[in-house]
C-alpha positions in Angstrom: -12.8 14.5 13.8 -10.5 16.9 13.7 -8.3 14.0 14.5 -10.0 11.7 12.1 -9.2 14.3 9.6 -5.1 15.0 10.7 -4.5 11.1 10.3 -6.4 11.2 6.8 -4.2 14.1 5.6 -0.5 12.5 6.8 -2.7 8.7 5.2 -3.0 10.7 2.2 -0.4 13.0 1.8 2.9 11.1 2.9 4.0 10.6 -0.5 4.2 14.3 -1.5 7.6 14.7 -0.8 8.3 17.4 -3.1 6.5 19.3 -0.7 8.9 21.0 2.0 7.6 22.6 5.5 9.2 26.0 6.1 11.8 25.3 8.6 11.4 21.7 9.2 13.2 18.5 8.1 10.2 16.8 7.0 7.3 16.5 4.8 4.0 17.6 5.3 2.1 13.7 5.4 5.3 13.6 8.9 4.0 16.2 9.7 0.0 16.2 10.4 1.1 12.2 11.9 2.7 13.4 14.2 0.3 16.2 15.2 -2.4 13.2 15.5 -0.2 11.5 17.9 0.3 14.9 20.0 -3.7 15.1 19.9 -4.2 11.3 20.8 -1.7 11.0 23.8 -3.2 14.1 24.9 -7.3 13.1 24.8 -5.5 9.6 26.8 -3.8 11.8 29.4 -7.1 13.7 29.8 -8.6 10.3 30.9 -9.6 9.2 27.4 -10.6 5.6 27.1 -8.0 2.9 25.7 -9.2 -0.6 24.5 -6.8 -3.6 24.8 -8.2 -5.3 21.4 -7.0 -8.3 19.6 -5.8 -5.5 16.7 -3.6 -4.0 19.6 -2.1 -7.4 20.7 -1.5 -8.1 17.4 0.4 -5.0 16.5 2.3 -4.9 19.9 3.5 -7.9 19.1 4.7 -7.9 15.8 6.6 -4.1 16.8 8.1 -5.9 19.8 9.6 -8.7 17.1 10.7 -6.7 14.5 12.3 -3.8 17.7 14.3 -7.0 18.8 15.2 -8.3 15.1 16.0 -4.7 14.1 18.3 -4.1 17.1 20.0 -7.2 17.1 20.9 -6.7 13.5 21.9 -3.5 14.6 24.4 -4.9 16.4 25.5 -7.2 14.1 25.5 -4.6 11.3 28.4 -2.8 13.9 30.5 -5.6 14.3 30.5 -6.5 10.5 30.4 -4.2 7.9 30.0 0.2 7.5 26.8 1.8 8.9 25.4 5.0 7.7 23.7 6.4 10.4 21.8 9.1 8.6 19.3 6.4 6.3 19.4 3.9 9.7 18.4 7.2 11.4 16.0 7.7 9.1 14.3 4.5 9.2 14.1 4.3 13.0 12.0 7.6 12.8 9.4 6.5 10.0 9.7 2.8 12.0 9.2 4.5 15.6 5.9 6.8 13.7 4.7 4.0 12.4 4.5 2.4 15.9 2.6 5.1 17.3 0.0 5.8 14.5 -0.7 1.9 14.3 -0.7 1.1 18.4 -3.1 4.1 19.1 -5.1 3.5 16.3 -5.7 -0.2 17.3 -6.1 0.7 20.9 -9.3 3.7 19.7 -12.5 2.9 21.1 -14.4 1.8 18.0 -11.5 1.5 16.2 -13.1 0.1 13.2 -16.0 2.6 13.2 -13.4 5.6 13.4 -10.6 4.1 11.2 -13.5 4.3 8.0 -14.2 7.3 8.8 -11.0 9.0 8.3 -10.6 6.3 5.0 -13.5 8.3 3.5 -11.6 11.7 4.6 -8.2 9.8 3.0 -9.8 8.9 -0.3 -11.9 12.6 -0.4 -7.8 14.2 0.4 -6.5 11.8 -2.2 -9.6 12.7 -4.7 -8.7 16.5 -4.9 -4.9 16.3 -4.3 -4.8 14.1 -7.0 -6.7 16.4 -9.6 -4.8 19.7 -8.3 -1.9 17.5 -9.1 -2.7 16.9 -12.7 -3.5 20.4 -13.2 -0.1 21.2 -12.6 1.1 18.2 -14.5 -0.9 19.8 -17.9 -0.5 23.5 -17.1 -3.5 24.1 -16.0 -2.2 25.4 -12.4 0.9 27.1 -11.4 2.5 25.6 -8.6 6.2 26.3 -8.1 8.7 24.7 -6.1 6.8 21.9 -8.6 8.2 19.3 -11.3 5.5 16.8 -11.8 7.0 15.2 -14.1 9.9 12.3 -14.6 11.0 12.9 -17.5 8.2 11.4 -19.5 6.5 9.6 -16.2 4.3 11.7 -14.2 5.6 12.0 -10.4 3.3 14.8 -9.0 4.0 15.8 -5.5 6.6 12.6 -5.1 10.1 12.3 -5.6 9.8 9.8 -8.5 6.4 7.7 -10.2 6.7 4.6 -8.7 6.3 6.2 -5.1 3.0 8.1 -6.1 2.0 4.4 -8.0 2.1 3.0 -4.4 0.0 5.2 -3.0 -2.3 5.3 -6.4 -2.1 1.2 -6.1 -3.5 1.2 -2.5 -6.5 4.1 -2.5 -8.1 2.3 -5.4 -8.9 -0.8 -3.4 -10.0 1.4 -0.4 -11.9 3.3 -2.1 -13.4 0.2 -3.6 -14.2 -0.7 -0.2 -15.6 1.8 1.1 -17.6 2.5 -2.3 -19.2 -1.3 -1.8 -20.1 -1.5 1.8 -22.1 2.4 1.8 -25.9 2.8 1.6 -25.3 6.2 0.2 -25.6 7.5 -3.4 -23.1 10.3 -2.4 -20.6 7.8 -1.0 -20.8 6.0 -3.7 -20.4 9.0 -6.2 -17.2 9.9 -3.5 -15.8 6.3 -4.0 -16.7 5.9 -7.8 -15.1 9.0 -8.6 -11.6 8.5 -6.4 -11.9 4.8 -8.5 -11.1 6.8 -11.7 -8.7 9.4 -11.2 -6.7 7.5 -9.3 -6.5 4.8 -12.0 -5.9 7.5 -14.4 -2.7 9.4 -11.7 -1.7 5.5 -11.9 -1.7 4.5 -15.3 0.3 8.3 -15.7 2.9 7.0 -13.5 3.5 4.6 -16.6 4.2 1.6 -13.4 4.7 -1.4 -15.0 4.1 -2.9 -11.3 0.8 -0.7 -10.8 -0.4 -2.0 -13.9 0.3 -5.7 -13.2 -1.3 -4.8 -9.5 -4.1 -4.1 -11.2 -4.8 -6.5 -13.6 -4.6 -8.9 -11.2 -6.4 -7.4 -8.0 -9.4 -6.5 -10.7 -9.6 -10.3 -11.2 -8.9 -11.5 -7.8 -12.6 -8.9 -7.2 -14.8 -9.7 -9.4 -13.7 -13.5 -8.6 -14.5 -12.2 -4.8 -17.5 -10.8 -5.8 -19.2 -13.2 -7.6 -18.5 -16.0 -4.6 -20.1 -13.6 -2.0 -23.1 -13.0 -4.7 -23.4 -16.5 -5.2 -23.4 -17.8 -1.5 -25.8 -14.4 0.0 -29.2 -12.6 -1.3 -32.4 -12.1 -1.0 -34.6 -15.5 -1.7 -36.8 -14.1 -4.4 -33.5 -13.9 -6.0 -32.7 -17.2 -6.2 -33.8 -18.4 -9.3 -31.8 -16.1 -10.9 -28.5 -16.7 -9.1 -29.2 -21.0 -9.6 -28.8 -20.3 -13.6 -26.0 -18.2 -12.7 -23.9 -20.5 -11.1 -25.3 -23.5 -14.0 -23.9 -20.6 -16.5 -20.3 -20.6 -14.2 -20.5 -24.3 -13.7 -20.5 -24.6 -17.7 -18.4 -22.3 -18.9 -15.3 -24.9 -17.5 -15.7 -27.4 -20.6 -16.1 -24.4 -23.0 -13.0 -23.1 -21.7 -11.5 -26.1 -21.8 -12.9 -26.5 -25.3 -11.6 -22.9 -26.8 -8.0 -23.9 -25.0 -6.7 -24.3 -28.4 -7.8 -21.1 -29.9 -7.0 -19.4 -26.6 -3.2 -20.6 -27.0 -2.7 -19.5 -30.4 -4.0 -16.1 -29.9 -1.7 -16.1 -27.0 1.3 -14.4 -29.0 -1.2 -11.0 -29.7 -2.1 -10.8 -26.1 1.9 -11.2 -24.9 2.3 -8.2 -27.4 -0.8 -6.1 -26.3 0.0 -6.6 -22.7 3.8 -4.8 -24.0 1.9 -2.4 -25.0 1.3 -0.8 -22.1 4.1 -1.1 -19.7 6.0 2.4 -19.7 8.4 1.4 -22.9 6.6 -1.3 -24.4 8.3 -4.5 -22.9 11.5 -2.7 -24.6 15.0 -1.6 -23.0 14.2 0.6 -20.2 11.2 -2.6 -18.9 14.6 -5.1 -19.6 16.6 -2.9 -17.9 14.8 -2.2 -14.5 14.4 -6.4 -14.9 17.7 -6.7 -14.9 18.9 -4.2 -11.9 15.7 -5.4 -9.2 17.6 -9.0 -10.1 21.2 -8.1 -10.0 19.7 -6.3 -6.8 18.8 -8.7 -5.5 20.8 -11.4 -5.8 23.3 -9.2 -4.0 21.2 -8.5 -1.5 20.6 -12.6 -1.1 24.4 -13.2 -0.2 24.4 -10.1 2.0 21.8 -10.7 4.2 22.9 -14.9 4.0 27.2 -13.7 5.0 25.4 -12.1 7.8 24.1 -15.3 9.5 20.6 -14.2 8.4 20.2 -11.8 11.0 20.2 -8.4 9.4 22.1 -5.6 9.4 20.5 -2.9 10.8 18.1 -0.5 9.4 18.0 1.5 6.3 19.9 0.4 3.0 23.0 -1.8 2.9 23.8 -2.4 -0.7 26.7 -0.5 -2.9 25.8 1.2 -6.3 25.2 -1.3 -8.6 27.7 -1.2 -11.5 25.8 0.5 -14.8 26.5 3.7 -16.1 23.7 5.4 -15.6 23.7 4.9 -11.4 27.3 5.6 -10.5 26.2 9.2 -9.4 23.3 8.2 -6.8 23.8 8.1 -3.3 25.2 5.2 -0.9 23.8 2.9 0.1 21.6 1.3 -2.4 17.8 -0.8 -1.4 17.2 -3.7 -2.9 14.2 -2.6 -3.9 11.8 -5.2 -2.2 9.8 -4.9 0.8 11.2 -8.8 1.8 14.3 -8.6 1.0 15.3 -5.4 2.0 14.0 -6.8 5.6 15.7 -9.4 5.3 18.6 -7.7 5.6 17.7 -5.1 8.0 16.3 -7.7 10.2 17.6 -11.1 9.4 14.8 -14.6 8.8 13.0 -12.8 12.3 11.9 -9.7 10.3 10.7 -11.6 7.4 8.5 -13.8 9.2 7.0 -11.3 11.5 5.8 -9.2 8.7 4.3 -12.4 7.1 2.6 -13.3 10.0 0.9 -9.4 10.5 0.0 -10.1 6.6 -1.5 -12.8 7.2 -3.6 -12.2 10.3 -4.6 -9.1 8.1 -5.9 -11.3 5.1 -7.9 -13.5 7.6 -9.4 -10.9 9.6 -10.6 -9.5 6.1 -11.3 -12.7 5.1 -13.6 -13.3 8.4 -15.3 -10.4 8.4 -16.4 -10.9 4.4 -14.9 -7.8 3.5 -14.1 -8.4 0.0 -12.3 -5.3 -0.7 -9.9 -5.6 2.1 -8.6 -9.0 0.9 -7.7 -7.2 -2.9 -6.7 -4.1 -0.4 -4.0 -6.9 1.0 -3.6 -8.6 -2.1 -1.8 -5.0 -3.5 0.2 -4.6 -0.4 1.7 -8.1 -1.3 2.2 -7.7 -5.3 3.0 -4.6 -4.9 5.6 -5.0 -2.2 7.7 -7.6 -4.1 9.6 -5.8 -6.1 9.1 -2.2 -3.9 10.4 -1.3 -0.2 6.8 -0.3 1.1 7.1 -1.0 4.5 7.6 2.8 6.0 4.6 4.3 4.1 2.1 4.7 6.3 -0.7 3.9 3.4 0.1 -0.2 3.9 0.0 0.7 7.9 -3.1 2.0 7.6 -4.6 -0.5 5.3 -3.3 -3.8 7.4 -4.7 -1.9 10.3 -8.6 -1.2 9.2 -7.9 -5.2 7.9 -7.4 -5.9 12.0 -10.0 -4.7 13.1 -12.6 -5.2 10.1 -16.4 -6.7 11.2 -19.0 -8.5 9.4 -19.2 -6.8 6.4 -22.3 -4.8 6.6 -23.0 -1.5 4.9 -22.8 1.9 6.4 -23.7 5.7 5.7 -20.9 6.9 3.8 -19.9 10.1 5.1 -17.2 12.6 6.4 -19.4 13.8 9.3 -19.0 12.4 12.7 -22.5 12.4 13.1 -23.9 9.4 10.7 -21.3 6.9 12.2 
């Protein structure tokens, strides 16, 4: 029970980088995760049982390959370029923390049950923290040492709005998974409230990537849910199910016949989509896209120069030649999970990441967990223009998918006695 809550606190508060732990060089998220690791190791030393599960084997294989790739990249980096020690150590410690958490979680007896229990804690804590942050943001609550706004974009306890948006993009599908796989009315209420609050906070960040991720994953969930609903269900609904199937099939020629009208309205739809972005598709959106493309091109060129072997953990790019970026710290990240990992560990690291994410998606598919598939899709979509591989929520979601079993509704509560 205590360890489940500690793990959830570490995952749910890892973005709270504005909250400093007194006299310690790291935040509350790292503190809670470290305490969880210590308690888990003490449990093992006291005779606690571990299980060699398929999820553990996959995670161990991934981390071994990634460690080899990053180690080789570090050697290449020291031989070919200048490496900055502080970011290298920062990423190395982050990877080591994630290795301990994921492997220990996957080796727990009944890992799927324990992770589900921790997931309820995660969305409960996230709900509470978001309410507090919104209160601070609108001036209803006073909290010293915290600036919840980055110009007109909400960042809460994070250093920047995109960091908060990453967690909103993953907390939502996680709450959706728990809500759609529980029989408890209180569980559904908690999950639904977290969905609403998370979406509200996510929109306050004015992150374009969060908006696109929400739309894409929402459509994906509707499609998956419709497929599951048509394929399964009680016999007394079979006639209604068949009628719905006929309507869905008949909607295809209807949609094709309406396509000329849809094309005529495409311009209005595009304008509406732009109106939802942080600058209504204006200069800020264009500058962000241009900066991303510039950084990606520089990273790919530098990675190719290193023979696609990588340059070791940490960022490796120079500051972009843009006026308002000249005072930013060096080195610079490419702001893309795949490209940054390519620059760190080369092609081997990228292939390893693709394999572990595909394994998690396949496991969720076999478990018929539609919302977990949506959660994996959120990781993929949000990770394309952002570096998210170091965030604990990403690995919590991947590990939860890897240990997923056949989807059956279970009572939802944060009390351990119901699992």
